Each structure stands twice: as structure tokens, then as C-alpha cells.
N, C-alpha and C positions, 0 to 999 in steps of 0.2 A: 436463481444461483444459490447454490447450496453454501451458506456462510454459516459461521458461528451464531449470528443474530440476524433478525429479519433486517432488511434494505431501509424500510420505513422506519424501524425503531432505531437504527444507526444515525440516518439522517437527522432524526430529531434530536438525538444525543448530541450531534455536533452543532446541530442549531442552537441549542440550549448554551453547550458552550460558548459558541459565537455570541450570543447575547449577554451571557455571563462577562466576558471579556469587553464586549462594547460597554456595558454598564459600569464596569470597573476602571475603563480608559476615561468616562465621563466624570467619574469620582476623582481621579488623579488631576483633570483639568480643572473642574468647577468646584473644587474643594473649599471649605470656608473653615475659619478659626472658631467653630462651635465650641471647642472645649474649653476656649479661655473663661474666665470667671466672669470679666465684664464685656465678652463678645455681644455684638447685636445680632448675630446670625442666629437663627432658631433652628436652622436645617443644616446637614452636612454638606448641601450643595446649592450652587446658585441656580436655581431651576429656571429664573427669569432668562438667562443667557442662553439655555437649549433651546434650539431651533426644532421645532416639532415637525415640519416639512422634511428637513434634511435627516431627522431620526426615523421618519417613516420610510424613506426612500433607502437607507442603508438597512432597516430590518426587512424591506422586501428583498432586497438584492441578497442578504444572508439567508433569508427563506428560500430562494430560488430552486435550490437542489431538493427541498423537502417538498415544494409545491410539484414540481416534476415528478418526483417520486410518488406523491399522492396521487396525482393524474393518472400514472402508469398503473398503480395499484387499483384505482376505481375502474380502469378499463379491464384490467385482469379479472375483477369480481365480477363485473356485467357479463364478461364473456363466459365465465365459468356458470353463472345463474343461467344463462341462455341457453345452453346445451341441452339439447332434445325437448326444446319447449316449442309451444305452437308460435305461429307468427305473431297473433295478436300481444302475446306475453313479451317476446323478443323486440317489438316495436315499442309497448310500454315501458320496459327496461331502457331503451334507447334513450325514449323522450325523458325520463327521470334522469339518465346520467348526464346529460346536456342542458337540460332545462332548469335543474335544481342544483347541480353540482358545478359543472364544467364552465357553464355560461357565466355564473356570478365570479367565479374564481379567475378566468380571464379577464373579465370586466375590471377586477381589482387591480390585476397586473398592468392591463394596457393603460388603465387612467391613472398609473403612478408614475413616477420617475424613472421606472426600470429602462425605457427605451431611450432616455436622453443621455445616457452614459455610452454611446457607441463606441467612442476612443477605447473604454475600457475593455469593451466586449471584444474589439479587435486585437487588443493588443494581447489579452490574457487568455481568449477562449481559442485554444489550439485547433480545436475542429473544424472552425471556419476557415482558417489558414489552410488546414490540409485539404479541405474542400475545394479551395480556389487553386491548390498547386495541382490537385488531380485534374481538376477541369482544364488548366493551362496545359498540362501534358497531353491529355486525350484531344483538345483543341489543336495542338502541334501535329499529333498523330494523324488527325483529320485532315489537316491542311496538306500533309505529305502525301495522302492518299492511302495510308496503312489501315485505317478503319473507315466504315460507312458511317452516315448520319445516325443511323439507330444505335449503333454501338456506342458513339458519342453521346447521346440522350442517356443511355443506359448508366454509363460511367458517370455522368454528371448527377443523377437522381439517387446513386447507390448511397445507403447509409454510411456512416462514418465508421471506422473500425471499432468493433465492440470486445469486449473481454469474453475469455471463454466460458461457458455455462458448465460450472462443475456437476451438474446433474447429468450432463449427457455427454461429457469429455471424459474418457477412461484412457489409462495407459495402454500403447498396443501389445508391449513386450514381444517385441518382433525381433527375429534374428537376421532381419534384412537391413544392413547399415544405411543402405539409401533411406529407407522410412523412418529409421532412427534418427537420421540427420534432418530429416523433414520435420519431424515432430520435435526436436529441439528447436529448430529455427521458428516454428511456431510458438512455443513455450517462450522462447527469447522475446519475440516481439509483444506477446501477451505481457510478459513480465514489465517489460519497458514501457507499455501503456498504463500498466496498473501504477509504475513509479512515478509517470508524468502527471496522472489524475492525482495522485497523491500529493505531489508537488504544488499543482495548482490549487488544490485545496488549503494546503496551508498558506500559500501566498495570497490567496484571495481573502481567507479569512483574517488575517493579519492586516491586510491592505483595508478592508472594510471596517474592522472593529478598532483598529488602533491608528492607522495611518490617516484616514479620511477625516475623522472627528480632529484632530491637529490642524489639517490643512483649512478647515471651515470653522476655524475659531473665531467668533466675531469680535472686531476691533472697534465698534462703532456700536452705539446704543440705538435704539428705536427712534430717538430724537436727532441722530446724527452727531452725537458728542462722542469724542475720541475715548477708548478705555484701553486699559491694559490687562491682558489675561497672562498669567505667568505660566510657561510650559518649559518643562525641563527636558531638553533634547535628548540628553544623555539616557535618562531614565526610559524615555518615550523609545528609544531605539533598544534598549535592552528588553523592555516589555513587547515591542513588534517581535523581536526575534524569538522570544520565548512562547509567544503565542503560535507563530508560524511554525515553529518545531514540534510543539504540541498537537497542532491540529493535523500536521504531516503524521506523527507517528499514530494518532488514532485512526487516521485513513489508511495507512500503509498497514496496520494490525488488522483493519477490517478485510482489506482486499487480499491479504495473504493468510489465510486461516491455515490449521495445520494439515487439512486434507489438500489444499493447494500445495503446500510444501511437500508433502508425500508426493504428490505427482511429479514436481520438478525432480526430487531425490531420485525417483524410480528412472525417470528419463537419463539423469546423469550417471546411474548406475550402468544402463545399457550402452552410454555414449563413450566412458572412459576419456583418456588423455594421452598425449604424446610428450616424451621428454627430448630435447634436442641433444644430439650427442656428436662427437667428431666422426668424420667420415673415414674410410680406411686408408691407412698409410701404406705408400708403395714402397716395398723393400727392396734390397739389393739385386734381386732378380727380376725386378722391373714389374712385378706382380703383387696385386694388393693381399694383404693375409687375410682379408675376409670380405665378401662381397653382398652388400644388402640388396633385397629385391626390390624393384620398383614398386611404388604403391598404387594400388588398385582400389578402386572406388566401390565397386561391387563386392569386395572382399572385407570378411570380418575378421580382425587378426586377434591373436592371443597375447596373453601379457608376456612382455620380454622380446617378442619378435621386433626386428629392426627393418627400416624400409628407407628408400633413398627418393626423393622427389626430384623433378625434372631440373631444377635450379642447382641439383647438387648437395642439397643439406638432408643429412640422417637423422632420424628420429627412432626411438625405443619406445614400444607399447607399453602402458602402464595403466591396466585395468582395475575396476573397482575389486575389493577384496571379494565381493560376494559371487561375481561373475568371471572375472579374469578374462574379460574380452574387451576389445576396443573398436569402436565404430567411428570415432572422430576423424576429421580431416587433419593432417599433420600441418602445424604451423598456422591453423586457423585461430585467431584471437577469441573470438565469439565462443568457440568450443572450449578452448583454455579456461575462459571466463566463467562459462556455466559450470564447468566440472568444479572449478574452484569454489565457487558459491554454493553448489548444490550437491556435491560428491559426497559429502557427510550429512547426515540427516539433521543436525542440529546447528549448522554453522549459520543460516539465516536467522534462526530464532534467537541463538546467541547474541549475535550482531544486534538485533532490535534490542533485546533486553540489556545490552552494554550501553546502547543509545538512550534508552529511556531512564536507566540508572544515572548516567552521567547529565542527563537534563535535570532530574530530580536534585542531585548533590550541587549542581550549578544554582538552582533556583534556592535552595537552603543556604547557599554561600550568599546569596543576595539578600535571604532574609536576615543573615547574620550581621550583615554590613549597613543594612538600612536603618533608619531611624525615625523616619517619616510615618505617621499613623496610616495614611493612606495607601504608602507602598507596603506595609505589613499585611493589611487587610487583602490587598491585590494579590501578593504571593500566597498567603495562606489558602486563599481559595481556588487560585489557579492550580497549586500544588495537588489539591484533591482530585483533579482529574488524572494527574500524572500517577497518584498513589493507586486508583483503581485500575487503570491501565497496566501499570507494573504488577500487580496483583494477577491480573489476567494472563500477561505474559510468563508470569513464573508458573502459574499453573499449567500452561500449555508446554513450558520447559521440562516441569517434571514429568508430565504426561510422554512427551517424546523421548525423554531418556529412559524413562521405565520401557518404553516400548522398544527403543534400541538395545537395551539389555535383553528384551525377550527375542529379538532378531539373532542374537548369538547362540540360541539354541538349535538354530535352523541352518546355521551356517555350512556343517558337515553335510547335511541331508542336500543343500542347494548345489554344493559341489559335486555331489555325486549324481545329479541329474542330469539330463541332455541339455545341450544349449537352448533348445526353444522352449524351454520349461520357464514360467514367469518368475521374476525375482520379487518375493514377497515383501510388502512395504508394512508401513505401520497398521493399517487396517486389516489387512489380511493376518497378521501376527496376532492382533488382538481378538478378532473374531475366530480364527482357526486354532491357536495353538492352546492346550489346556493348562499350561501352567503359568500363564501370564500372571494370574491373581496370586500365585504364591511368589513370583518374583517382585510384585508390587509391594508384598509384606516385607520380604526381604530388604528391599531398597528403601521402604519407610522406617524399618528399624534401624538399618545402617547408618540412615540420615539423622535420626533423632537419638541415637544411643549416646553420641559423644557429647550432645548438649545436655542429656539426662545426667551424665556422668559429672559433668562440669558443675551443674547446680546442685547435685547432691554433695560433691565436694566442697563447695563454698557454704552450703548449710553446715557441714560437718566442722569446718573451720571456725564458723561464727560460734558454735555451741562450745 
């Protein structure tokens, strides 16, 4: 998949963030009074209360996605090295792959506590539930005689729905409204799948790193003597929400890079939308003052045209400023939602930036209100990941804004072209238009000129 960074690198980054959150959670639970002058604690944590077996279990669960990604990377690497090689070399590479790498890795996972949490897997891993639903639906069709046993087996063993591969998927730029709606439906399904996986990553990270250590706090010593471990439930709830939202924002930013947002925007430009209007009014003569035509699924409508649905509702076409055509289905909430989110090229990236900025402001406000040393250390270290993510999002925002300004130079030319000419997106403008560097310089100067004037004015007043 073509992302802004490699999949293995991102999974390792998210794993390190999860381990950091787990360490900070243990610091909040098993903290000591080491900073007091007469304290008998020589360390900042009560290490004797930490269960190493539970800690290894949580670590393996947090590293499950990294292990899976590493497994897939090894498979792809061996397959690449074995291309156009002799049978002996291919067999040797296969033996090395399974004997040295995959077998020890699988042994480490199987002999751990990973498969003891079956309930967790069933509740949170939606692919198993989706596979069971597909099998139950296929089995019902087979029992009714709609499909044969071979089709039942094929549907049972088919892989779960996968994300679109951005290396092999391109925008069709079709003038056929049926194809445009099919492309939008596919992109909507893929976008929902990416959103679900991001939610799952955020919830699972917070569940494993923050919630489980609170549940398995030891209330008895190794000798069976009762002991009390103070846990601040309000603080733990806030920390769980912060970690979940941060992991979600990390994953959604990774799964929705600029080239994917460009693909969504191009499809939304071709889709267009409809605005519901009042139907024709009957005059004194008993005839309508105007009569909209019925909507035809195979027709591509121009901006401003009116249609009437079979239920009597009337709609007016509202196309994108770039193409002025509408292929959406009137009254379809999915099409309206898709155009609202992706009709403008910067809507999604602006929403993610606002979400991340609000998350940073919330953490900073929590930092201002707290007085405990372990809370301060936790928030400062967790906010560092949000700062890096916000810097990346701001860079993407500036890049998309510059490319949108570049698109304005091509609007007149696009309007004069026929309908079957493709709408130019971010990548086409950046690669094809000769003035995009000039636009970048003008935008840069217009952005920093007011700041420079402000600082010069302050310095002159200081003198």
C-alpha cells in the first residue's frame, strides 16, 4: 500500500506509544513517595507488586499487529528474493523463512497467554464476527437451494474485506453516472472499514495499556496478606480516553494520507449532490407552472436541473464548481454525506487537525489542573506524540492548501473541456502545472509576512 510511511514502521511506532502508555500507567498505579526526605523507598515504583507474567501477556497482545506485519513483510521479502531463482534456492529460502524466523515467532505466541483471552478476541475483533455472519447468510442460502455446496465453501473461506490498495486503484474519471455511483459506494465502504479499524486500534490500545492494569491490581501479597493499592478512578478514566483518542488519531492519519483524500475528493467532484426543493404548484388554471422531469439513473445531469422522484419529491442539481455535473441519486443519504465530507479538498484534513488540536488543548488543560508528579510526567510524555502528529497534519494541511490554490489556475481550462475530460486533482496539478512553485512562494510569503510585520513592530516599540 502506498502510504506516507511504511506499514511496519508505523506499527512499530504505535507499539512504542502503547508500551509508553503502559509504563506510565504502571507508574501511576505503583508510585512511591521516593521524593520525601525520610522516605524508605529508593525507587519511584513498587516493582515487587508488578506481575511479570501479566506484563508479558499484555506486551504480546500489544505487539500482535507488529508481529502480523513483520510476518507479512518476511513473506513478501522471501517471495521477492525467490523470483527467477532456481528450485534449490527457492527451497532454501523457504526453509530459512520457516525454520529461522516464523517457527520461533509462532512458538513465542502460542506458548504465551495470547489464546487465553478468547472472550476479548470475540468481542473486539470484528472480522471474526463478520466472517460468522457471512457464513450464516451463505448457509441459509444453501439450505434454501439458492447456491450449491461449492459456492458455500468458497464464501466460507474467502478472506475478510481488505482496504483498497492505493498503488493499484485509480480514479476512473468516467462520465457514466452508474460507474460513478459504484465507485463512490466502493470508496464509502473502504472509508468505513478504515474508520472501524482506527476505532478498534484506539479502543484496544487503551483497553490493554490502561484498563487491564487497573483490573489486575494485586490486593494480596505473595503470603496471602491483604494490601491496599490506591487507584484514582477519575484520573484513570481520563487517561484511558486520552490514550484511546491519541491512538485513534495516529491510526486514522496513517490510513488516510493525502493521496487517499485526493482520491475521495475526485470521486466527490464527479458525484455532485442534490438539494430538495418544493414541487410545482398548481395554478388557477389547474396546470403546474413548471414540470420537472423524472430522474433517470443512466443520465448525467447538469448544475441547476430539476428532477422529480417517483414519490413526488423534487430536487435541484448542485454540482461541483469544477465540473458542474451531478451523478448522485437524489435523496440518498450516503451520497449526500460523501459529498459533504469530500466535496471540498480540505474538509477531512481540517477536521482531523481540529480534532488533534482540541486533544492537545484538553491535555494541556489537564496538565495545568494537576499537581501530582506522576500525572505531570504522564501528560508531558503523552503530549509529545500529539505534538509530532499535529506537526505532520499541519504540513499536510499546508500542502493541500497550496495545491488547492494551484487548482484555481486550471478552473477556466477545465470548464472549457468536454465532460469526459478528467478532473485534475492534487497530484496532477503538482506534477503538471508549471506555476505551482511560484504559488508556493507567494503563499509562504503571504503566510509569514504578517508575522514578520508584527515582530518588527514589537521590536521598534521596545527600542
